[in-house]
C-alpha positions as a Markdown table, in Angstrom:
| # | Residue | x | y | z |
|---|---|---|---|---|
| 1 | Met | 7.2 | 41.0 | -33.6 |
| 2 | Lys | 10.1 | 41.6 | -30.6 |
| 3 | His | 7.6 | 41.2 | -27.7 |
| 4 | Asn | 6.5 | 37.7 | -29.1 |
| 5 | Leu | 10.3 | 36.6 | -29.9 |
| 6 | Asn | 10.8 | 37.9 | -26.0 |
| 7 | Ser | 8.0 | 35.4 | -24.8 |
| 8 | Thr | 9.0 | 32.5 | -27.5 |
| 9 | Tyr | 12.8 | 32.8 | -26.0 |
| 10 | Leu | 11.5 | 32.6 | -22.7 |
| 11 | Leu | 9.1 | 30.2 | -22.7 |
| 12 | Ile | 11.8 | 27.7 | -24.3 |
| 13 | Leu | 14.3 | 28.5 | -21.6 |
| 14 | Ile | 11.7 | 27.9 | -19.1 |
| 15 | Val | 10.9 | 24.2 | -20.8 |
| 16 | Leu | 14.7 | 23.8 | -20.9 |
| 17 | Ala | 14.9 | 24.7 | -17.5 |
| 18 | Gly | 12.0 | 22.7 | -16.0 |
| 19 | Ile | 13.2 | 19.7 | -17.8 |
| 20 | Cys | 16.5 | 20.2 | -16.2 |
| 21 | Ala | 14.7 | 20.4 | -13.2 |
| 22 | Tyr | 12.8 | 17.4 | -13.3 |
| 23 | Leu | 16.1 | 15.1 | -13.6 |
| 24 | Val | 17.9 | 16.8 | -10.9 |
| 25 | Phe | 14.4 | 16.4 | -8.5 |
| 26 | Lys | 13.3 | 12.7 | -10.6 |
| 27 | Pro | 15.5 | 10.5 | -7.6 |
| 28 | Phe | 13.2 | 12.0 | -5.0 |
| 29 | Leu | 9.8 | 12.8 | -6.5 |
| 30 | Val | 8.3 | 9.9 | -4.6 |
| 31 | Ala | 9.7 | 10.8 | -1.5 |
| 32 | Leu | 8.6 | 14.3 | -2.0 |
| 33 | Phe | 5.1 | 12.9 | -2.8 |
| 34 | Leu | 4.7 | 10.9 | 0.1 |
| 35 | Ala | 5.9 | 13.9 | 2.1 |
| 36 | Phe | 2.9 | 16.2 | 0.7 |
| 37 | Ile | 0.7 | 13.8 | 1.3 |
| 38 | Leu | 2.0 | 13.2 | 5.0 |
| 39 | Ser | 1.6 | 17.0 | 5.4 |
| 40 | Gln | -1.7 | 17.4 | 4.2 |
| 41 | Leu | -3.0 | 14.1 | 6.4 |
| 42 | Phe | -1.5 | 15.4 | 9.4 |
| 43 | Lys | -2.2 | 19.1 | 8.8 |
| 44 | Lys | -4.7 | 19.5 | 12.1 |
| 45 | Trp | -2.3 | 18.1 | 14.1 |
| 46 | Tyr | 0.4 | 20.7 | 13.4 |
| 47 | Glu | -2.0 | 23.5 | 13.7 |
| 48 | Lys | -2.9 | 22.1 | 17.0 |
| 49 | Ile | 1.1 | 22.0 | 17.9 |
| 50 | Asn | 1.6 | 25.1 | 16.3 |
| 51 | Gln | -0.8 | 26.8 | 18.9 |
| 52 | Lys | 0.1 | 24.8 | 21.7 |
| 53 | Phe | 4.1 | 26.2 | 20.8 |
| 54 | Gly | 2.7 | 29.8 | 20.6 |
| 55 | Gly | 3.0 | 30.1 | 16.8 |
| 56 | Arg | 6.6 | 29.2 | 16.6 |
| 57 | Ser | 5.9 | 27.1 | 13.4 |
| 58 | Ser | 9.7 | 25.5 | 13.4 |
| 59 | Leu | 9.7 | 24.3 | 16.9 |
| 60 | Ala | 5.8 | 23.1 | 16.2 |
| 61 | Ser | 7.0 | 21.7 | 12.8 |
| 62 | Leu | 10.2 | 19.8 | 14.4 |
| 63 | Ala | 7.9 | 18.3 | 17.1 |
| 64 | Leu | 5.6 | 17.0 | 14.9 |
| 65 | Cys | 8.3 | 15.4 | 12.9 |
| 66 | Ile | 9.7 | 13.5 | 15.8 |
| 67 | Ile | 6.6 | 12.7 | 16.7 |
| 68 | Leu | 5.5 | 11.1 | 13.4 |
| 69 | Phe | 9.3 | 9.2 | 13.0 |
| 70 | Phe | 8.3 | 7.4 | 16.1 |
| 71 | Ile | 5.0 | 6.5 | 14.8 |
| 72 | Leu | 5.6 | 5.7 | 11.5 |
| 73 | Val | 9.3 | 4.7 | 10.8 |
| 74 | Ile | 10.0 | 2.8 | 14.0 |
| 75 | Pro | 7.7 | 0.0 | 14.1 |
| 76 | Phe | 8.3 | -0.2 | 10.4 |
| 77 | Phe | 11.9 | -1.3 | 11.0 |
| 78 | Leu | 11.2 | -3.4 | 14.3 |
| 79 | Thr | 8.5 | -4.8 | 11.5 |
| 80 | Ala | 11.1 | -5.7 | 8.9 |
| 81 | Ser | 13.7 | -6.8 | 11.8 |
| 82 | Leu | 10.5 | -9.5 | 12.4 |
| 83 | Ile | 10.2 | -10.7 | 9.1 |
| 84 | Ala | 13.9 | -10.5 | 7.9 |
| 85 | Lys | 14.2 | -13.3 | 10.9 |
| 86 | Glu | 11.2 | -15.7 | 10.2 |
| 87 | Ala | 12.1 | -15.6 | 6.6 |
| 88 | Thr | 15.4 | -17.0 | 7.3 |
| 89 | Asp | 13.8 | -19.3 | 9.8 |
| 90 | Leu | 11.0 | -20.5 | 7.1 |
| 91 | Tyr | 14.0 | -20.7 | 4.3 |
| 92 | Gln | 15.7 | -23.3 | 6.7 |
| 93 | Asp | 13.0 | -25.0 | 7.4 |
| 94 | Ile | 11.8 | -25.3 | 3.7 |
| 95 | Gln | 15.4 | -26.8 | 3.3 |
| 96 | Lys | 15.3 | -29.5 | 6.1 |
| 97 | Thr | 12.0 | -30.9 | 6.1 |
| 98 | Asp | 10.9 | -34.2 | 4.4 |
| 99 | Trp | 8.1 | -32.8 | 2.3 |
| 100 | Gln | 7.3 | -36.7 | 0.5 |
| 101 | Ala | 6.8 | -37.5 | 4.4 |
| 102 | Gln | 4.6 | -34.3 | 4.9 |
| 103 | Leu | 2.5 | -35.2 | 1.5 |
| 104 | Gln | 1.9 | -38.8 | 2.7 |
| 105 | Ser | 0.9 | -37.5 | 6.2 |
| 106 | Phe | -2.4 | -35.9 | 4.5 |
| 107 | Ser | -3.6 | -39.4 | 4.0 |
| 108 | Thr | -4.1 | -40.2 | 7.5 |
| 109 | Ser | -6.3 | -36.4 | 7.7 |
| 110 | Pro | -10.3 | -38.0 | 8.3 |
| 111 | Ile | -11.3 | -35.0 | 6.1 |
| 112 | Leu | -8.9 | -35.6 | 3.4 |
| 113 | Lys | -9.7 | -39.4 | 3.4 |
| 114 | Ser | -13.6 | -38.2 | 3.5 |
| 115 | Val | -13.1 | -35.9 | 0.2 |
| 116 | Gly | -10.9 | -38.6 | -1.2 |
| 117 | Met | -13.9 | -41.1 | -1.0 |
| 118 | Asn | -16.4 | -38.9 | -2.6 |
| 119 | Phe | -14.0 | -37.4 | -5.2 |
| 120 | Pro | -12.2 | -40.7 | -6.0 |
| 121 | Val | -9.9 | -39.1 | -8.4 |
| 122 | Ile | -7.7 | -38.0 | -5.4 |
| 123 | Asp | -5.6 | -40.5 | -4.5 |
| 124 | Leu | -2.7 | -39.4 | -2.1 |
| 125 | Gln | -1.4 | -42.5 | -1.2 |
| 126 | Asn | 0.0 | -43.1 | -5.0 |
| 127 | Ile | 1.9 | -40.2 | -4.8 |
| 128 | Thr | 5.5 | -40.7 | -6.4 |
| 129 | Ala | 9.1 | -39.8 | -5.1 |
| 130 | Gln | 8.9 | -37.9 | -8.6 |
| 131 | Asp | 6.0 | -36.4 | -7.9 |
| 132 | Ser | 7.2 | -35.2 | -4.2 |
| 133 | Glu | 10.8 | -34.4 | -5.6 |
| 134 | Gly | 8.7 | -32.0 | -7.9 |
| 135 | Ile | 6.9 | -30.6 | -5.0 |
| 136 | Thr | 9.7 | -30.1 | -3.1 |
| 137 | Gly | 12.1 | -28.5 | -5.9 |
| 138 | Asn | 9.1 | -25.8 | -5.8 |
| 139 | Leu | 9.3 | -24.9 | -2.2 |
| 140 | Gln | 12.8 | -24.6 | -2.4 |
| 141 | Ser | 12.7 | -22.3 | -5.3 |
| 142 | Val | 9.7 | -20.3 | -2.8 |
| 143 | Gly | 12.7 | -20.6 | 0.0 |
| 144 | Asn | 15.7 | -19.2 | -2.1 |
| 145 | Phe | 13.0 | -16.2 | -3.3 |
| 146 | Ile | 12.6 | -15.6 | 0.3 |
| 147 | Phe | 16.1 | -15.6 | 1.4 |
| 148 | Ser | 17.0 | -13.1 | -1.8 |
| 149 | Ala | 14.7 | -11.1 | -1.1 |
| 150 | Val | 15.6 | -10.1 | 2.4 |
| 151 | Lys | 19.1 | -10.0 | 1.2 |
| 152 | Lys | 18.1 | -7.6 | -1.3 |
| 153 | Thr | 16.0 | -5.7 | 1.2 |
| 154 | Tyr | 19.3 | -5.7 | 3.7 |
| 155 | Gln | 21.1 | -4.2 | 0.9 |
| 156 | Gly | 18.4 | -1.2 | 0.7 |
| 157 | Val | 18.5 | -0.3 | 4.1 |
| 158 | Thr | 21.0 | 2.6 | 3.2 |
| 159 | His | 18.9 | 3.8 | 0.2 |
| 160 | Phe | 15.7 | 3.4 | 2.7 |
| 161 | Val | 17.4 | 5.4 | 5.2 |
| 162 | Phe | 18.1 | 7.9 | 2.8 |
| 163 | Ile | 14.6 | 8.4 | 1.2 |
| 164 | Thr | 13.3 | 8.5 | 4.7 |
| 165 | Phe | 15.5 | 11.4 | 5.5 |
| 166 | Val | 14.1 | 12.9 | 2.4 |
| 167 | Val | 10.5 | 12.8 | 3.2 |
| 168 | Phe | 11.4 | 14.2 | 6.8 |
| 169 | Phe | 13.3 | 16.9 | 5.8 |
| 170 | Ser | 10.9 | 17.8 | 2.7 |
| 171 | Leu | 7.8 | 17.1 | 5.8 |
| 172 | Tyr | 9.6 | 19.9 | 8.2 |
| 173 | Tyr | 9.5 | 22.4 | 5.9 |
| 174 | Leu | 5.7 | 21.4 | 4.1 |
| 175 | Phe | 4.2 | 22.0 | 7.5 |
| 176 | Lys | 6.4 | 24.8 | 8.0 |
| 177 | Asp | 6.1 | 26.9 | 4.6 |
| 178 | Gly | 3.1 | 24.5 | 2.8 |
| 179 | Asp | 1.0 | 27.1 | 2.1 |
| 180 | Ala | 3.0 | 29.4 | 1.2 |
| 181 | Ile | 4.0 | 27.2 | -1.4 |
| 182 | Ile | 0.8 | 26.0 | -2.8 |
| 183 | Lys | -0.3 | 29.7 | -3.4 |
| 184 | Lys | 3.1 | 30.4 | -5.4 |
| 185 | Ile | 2.0 | 27.1 | -7.6 |
| 186 | Met | -1.5 | 28.0 | -7.9 |
| 187 | Ala | -0.1 | 31.9 | -8.8 |
| 188 | Leu | 1.8 | 30.5 | -11.6 |
| 189 | Ser | -1.0 | 28.3 | -13.0 |
| 190 | Pro | -3.3 | 29.7 | -15.5 |
| 191 | Leu | -6.4 | 27.8 | -14.5 |
| 192 | Lys | -8.9 | 30.0 | -12.4 |
| 193 | Asp | -8.4 | 30.0 | -8.4 |
| 194 | Ser | -11.6 | 27.9 | -8.3 |
| 195 | Gln | -10.9 | 25.5 | -10.5 |
| 196 | Glu | -7.4 | 25.2 | -9.3 |
| 197 | Ser | -8.6 | 24.6 | -5.7 |
| 198 | Gln | -11.0 | 22.1 | -6.8 |
| 199 | Leu | -8.2 | 20.4 | -8.2 |
| 200 | Leu | -6.4 | 20.7 | -5.0 |
| 201 | Lys | -9.2 | 19.5 | -2.6 |
| 202 | Asn | -9.6 | 16.3 | -5.2 |
| 203 | Phe | -6.2 | 15.3 | -4.8 |
| 204 | Ile | -5.9 | 15.8 | -1.1 |
| 205 | Ser | -9.0 | 14.2 | -0.4 |
| 206 | Val | -8.8 | 11.1 | -2.4 |
| 207 | Ser | -4.9 | 10.9 | -0.8 |
| 208 | Lys | -6.3 | 10.7 | 2.4 |
| 209 | Ala | -9.0 | 8.5 | 1.6 |
| 210 | Thr | -6.5 | 5.9 | 0.4 |
| 211 | Leu | -4.5 | 6.3 | 2.9 |
| 212 | Lys | -6.8 | 5.7 | 5.7 |
| 213 | Gly | -9.9 | 3.6 | 3.8 |
| 214 | Ser | -6.8 | 1.3 | 2.3 |
| 215 | Leu | -3.7 | 1.3 | 4.0 |
| 216 | Val | -5.0 | 1.8 | 7.5 |
| 217 | Ile | -7.4 | -0.8 | 7.5 |
| 218 | Ala | -4.6 | -3.2 | 5.6 |
| 219 | Ile | -2.5 | -2.9 | 8.3 |
| 220 | Ile | -5.2 | -3.3 | 11.1 |
| 221 | Gln | -6.2 | -6.7 | 9.2 |
| 222 | Gly | -2.4 | -7.7 | 8.7 |
| 223 | Ala | -2.2 | -7.2 | 12.5 |
| 224 | Leu | -5.0 | -9.2 | 13.3 |
| 225 | Met | -4.0 | -12.3 | 10.9 |
| 226 | Thr | -0.5 | -11.7 | 13.1 |
| 227 | Ile | -2.2 | -12.3 | 16.0 |
| 228 | Leu | -4.4 | -14.9 | 15.1 |
| 229 | Phe | -1.6 | -17.2 | 13.8 |
| 230 | Leu | 0.4 | -16.7 | 16.6 |
| 231 | Phe | -2.6 | -18.1 | 18.5 |
| 232 | Thr | -3.6 | -20.6 | 16.7 |
| 233 | Gly | 0.3 | -21.7 | 15.8 |
| 234 | Val | 0.6 | -21.0 | 12.0 |
| 235 | Pro | 4.8 | -20.5 | 11.0 |
| 236 | Ser | 6.0 | -17.3 | 10.4 |
| 237 | Pro | 2.8 | -15.1 | 11.5 |
| 238 | Val | 4.2 | -11.9 | 10.8 |
| 239 | Ile | 5.1 | -13.0 | 7.3 |
| 240 | Trp | 1.7 | -14.3 | 6.7 |
| 241 | Gly | 0.6 | -10.5 | 8.5 |
| 242 | Val | 2.7 | -8.8 | 5.7 |
| 243 | Ile | 1.1 | -10.6 | 3.0 |
| 244 | Thr | -2.3 | -10.2 | 4.4 |
| 245 | Val | -1.7 | -6.5 | 4.4 |
| 246 | Leu | -0.5 | -6.3 | 0.6 |
| 247 | Phe | -3.4 | -8.3 | -0.6 |
| 248 | Ser | -5.9 | -6.5 | 1.6 |
| 249 | Leu | -4.8 | -3.0 | -0.1 |
| 250 | Ile | -5.8 | -4.8 | -3.5 |
| 251 | Pro | -9.5 | -3.8 | -4.1 |
| 252 | Met | -11.8 | -7.4 | -4.7 |
| 253 | Val | -8.9 | -9.6 | -3.5 |
| 254 | Gly | -8.7 | -9.0 | 0.2 |
| 255 | Ala | -7.6 | -10.9 | 3.6 |
| 256 | Gly | -9.6 | -14.3 | 2.4 |
| 257 | Leu | -6.5 | -15.5 | 0.3 |
| 258 | Val | -4.8 | -15.5 | 3.3 |
| 259 | Trp | -7.1 | -17.0 | 6.1 |
| 260 | Leu | -9.5 | -19.5 | 4.0 |
| 261 | Pro | -6.4 | -21.6 | 2.6 |
| 262 | Ala | -4.4 | -21.6 | 5.9 |
| 263 | Gly | -7.7 | -22.8 | 7.8 |
| 264 | Ile | -8.0 | -25.0 | 5.6 |
| 265 | Ile | -4.4 | -26.6 | 5.4 |
| 266 | Met | -4.7 | -26.6 | 9.3 |
| 267 | Leu | -8.2 | -28.7 | 9.0 |
| 268 | Leu | -6.0 | -31.3 | 6.8 |
| 269 | Leu | -3.1 | -31.4 | 9.0 |
| 270 | Gly | -5.9 | -32.5 | 11.9 |
| 271 | Asn | -5.5 | -29.1 | 13.6 |
| 272 | Ile | -9.4 | -29.0 | 14.1 |
| 273 | Trp | -9.8 | -26.3 | 16.5 |
| 274 | Gln | -7.2 | -24.4 | 15.3 |
| 275 | Gly | -8.2 | -24.7 | 11.4 |
| 276 | Leu | -12.0 | -23.2 | 12.7 |
| 277 | Thr | -10.6 | -20.6 | 14.6 |
| 278 | Ile | -9.1 | -19.1 | 11.6 |
| 279 | Leu | -11.8 | -19.9 | 9.2 |
| 280 | Ile | -14.7 | -18.3 | 11.9 |
| 281 | Phe | -12.5 | -15.4 | 13.1 |
| 282 | Gly | -11.3 | -14.9 | 9.6 |
| 283 | Ala | -15.1 | -14.6 | 8.2 |
| 284 | Leu | -16.8 | -12.9 | 10.6 |
| 285 | Val | -13.7 | -10.4 | 12.2 |
| 286 | Val | -11.1 | -9.9 | 9.7 |
| 287 | Ser | -12.7 | -10.1 | 6.4 |
| 288 | Thr | -15.6 | -7.8 | 7.9 |
| 289 | Ile | -13.8 | -4.9 | 9.7 |
| 290 | Asp | -13.5 | -3.1 | 6.4 |
| 291 | Asn | -16.8 | -2.8 | 6.4 |
| 292 | Phe | -17.2 | -1.0 | 9.8 |
| 293 | Leu | -13.9 | 0.7 | 9.5 |
| 294 | Arg | -14.3 | 2.1 | 6.0 |
| 295 | Pro | -16.9 | 4.8 | 6.5 |
| 296 | Lys | -15.8 | 6.2 | 9.3 |
| 297 | Leu | -12.0 | 6.9 | 8.4 |
| 298 | Val | -13.3 | 7.7 | 5.1 |
| 299 | Gly | -16.7 | 9.1 | 5.2 |
| 300 | Lys | -16.9 | 11.0 | 1.6 |
| 301 | Glu | -13.3 | 11.9 | 1.2 |
| 302 | Thr | -13.6 | 10.3 | -2.4 |
| 303 | Ser | -16.9 | 9.1 | -4.7 |
| 304 | Leu | -14.3 | 7.4 | -7.1 |
| 305 | His | -16.1 | 4.2 | -8.6 |
| 306 | Pro | -15.2 | 1.1 | -7.2 |
| 307 | Ile | -14.3 | -0.1 | -10.4 |
| 308 | Leu | -11.6 | 2.7 | -11.1 |
| 309 | Val | -10.4 | 2.4 | -7.7 |
| 310 | Phe | -9.4 | -1.3 | -8.3 |
| 311 | Leu | -8.1 | -0.6 | -12.0 |
| 312 | Ser | -6.3 | 2.3 | -10.9 |
| 313 | Thr | -4.9 | 0.3 | -8.1 |
| 314 | Ile | -3.5 | -2.1 | -10.4 |
| 315 | Gly | -2.6 | -0.1 | -12.7 |
| 316 | Gly | -0.3 | 2.3 | -10.2 |
| 317 | Ile | 1.1 | -1.0 | -8.4 |
| 318 | Ala | 2.3 | -2.5 | -12.1 |
| 319 | Leu | 3.6 | 1.4 | -13.1 |
| 320 | Phe | 4.8 | 2.5 | -10.3 |
| 321 | Gly | 5.4 | -0.2 | -7.4 |
| 322 | Leu | 4.1 | -0.1 | -3.7 |
| 323 | Val | 3.4 | 3.6 | -3.9 |
| 324 | Gly | 1.5 | 3.2 | -6.7 |
| 325 | Ile | -1.6 | 2.5 | -4.6 |
| 326 | Leu | -1.6 | 5.9 | -3.4 |
| 327 | Leu | -0.4 | 7.4 | -7.0 |
| 328 | Gly | -2.9 | 5.4 | -9.4 |
| 329 | Pro | -6.3 | 6.2 | -7.5 |
| 330 | Val | -4.8 | 10.4 | -7.3 |
| 331 | Ile | -3.6 | 10.4 | -11.2 |
| 332 | Ile | -7.2 | 9.3 | -12.3 |
| 333 | Val | -9.2 | 11.3 | -9.8 |
| 334 | Leu | -7.0 | 14.2 | -11.4 |
| 335 | Phe | -8.0 | 13.3 | -15.0 |
| 336 | Ile | -11.7 | 13.2 | -14.2 |
| 337 | Ser | -11.8 | 16.7 | -12.3 |
| 338 | Leu | -9.6 | 17.9 | -15.3 |
| 339 | Leu | -12.6 | 16.3 | -17.6 |
| 340 | Asp | -15.1 | 18.1 | -15.1 |
| 341 | Ile | -13.9 | 21.3 | -15.4 |
| 342 | Tyr | -13.3 | 21.2 | -19.1 |
| 343 | Gln | -17.3 | 20.2 | -19.2 |
| 344 | Ile | -18.4 | 23.3 | -17.4 |
| 345 | Glu | -16.0 | 25.5 | -19.0 |
| 346 | Phe | -17.0 | 24.6 | -22.4 |
| 347 | Lys | -20.3 | 23.5 | -22.1 |
| 348 | Asp | -22.3 | 25.5 | -24.2 |
| 349 | Glu | -19.9 | 24.5 | -27.0 |
| 350 | Leu | -20.5 | 21.1 | -26.2 |
| 351 | Glu | -24.5 | 21.2 | -25.8 |
| 352 | Lys | -24.4 | 22.8 | -29.4 |
| 353 | Met | -22.4 | 20.1 | -30.6 |
| 354 | Asn | -24.8 | 17.5 | -29.4 |
| 355 | Gln | -27.8 | 19.2 | -30.4 |
C-alpha cells in the first residue's frame, strides 16, 4: 500500500514537473528540433572533424558550428536582404505603373490576337476603365501585402537572431554530447531497446530525406529560376526564386506554377525568345532535375507513400508553419512506426481476433 502510494505520488510529481518543463521549453521547441535534425544530418562531418582534432570534441563541435553558420545562415541573410530590396522596388513599380495602358498593350500581341480570333469571348479592346481600376486595385493590394511582409520581416529580425543563437548553442552540445543524451532518454523509456532504436532510426531517416529530398532540391530549383529570370529580364528574380522554393516544397505542386505563367506572359508581351527560353528551360531542366537528384540525395531513406508525404506536408505547414514541412512527415512516420511495433508486439492476439 505504502509502495503504491509513493509510486502514485512520484508519478504525479513527474507529470506536474514535466508540464512545467514543457512550458519553459515551449518557446524553443522548434529551435531544439532543428538543432537535433542538423546534428544528425551532419554527424558524419562532426566525426571526421573530431578525428582531425585528435578527439577534442569541444573544438570539433565549435569548428563545425562555425562552418555551418557560414554555409546556412550567411546565405540566408544575403538572400533576405536581396528580397527586401526587390520587394520595395516591386511595391514602388506597382504603385507607379499605368495598368490600363499595360492591359491595352496586350491587344498588340500577335499571339493574343490569334487567341482572340479563335476564342471571340476574349475582347481586350473593350477593357473598361472600371475593369482596369479593379485590376489596378488588386495589384496595389498585392504591393501593400509585399510591403507589409517586408516590414514584418525587419521587425522579426531580433527574434530570428535569437532563435538562430538557440539553434547553434544547442547544436554545439548535441554534436558533443548527443549520443549520451539519446542513451539517457532511451534508458528512461519503457519500450524495448530494439523498438526505441527503430523509432529513432525512422525519425532520423525521414528527417534527412525531407531535408535532402525536399529542401535541398527546392533551393536548387529556386536558384535555377532566379538565374533564368535574370537572364530573360523578368523583374524581381530573387523574389520569384524564393516563391519557386516554396512551391517546390509542396508535393505535386512544383516549380511549374512559376515558370509556366511567366513564360506565357513573356510571349503575350511579345518577348518571344525570352518566353520560349523560360518555357523550354523550365520544362526540361527546372521541373525534371528533381527526378535526377532525388534518388542520389535520398536513396532509400524513407518508404513513406507519396500521398502521405503530400498530406503530411500540407497539414504540417497548416499546423506548424514552414517548419511543418519537416514536422508533418516526421509525426506521421513516428505514428506508422508505433503501429508497426504494436502489430509485432500483439501479433498473436491480433491473429486470434481476425480469425
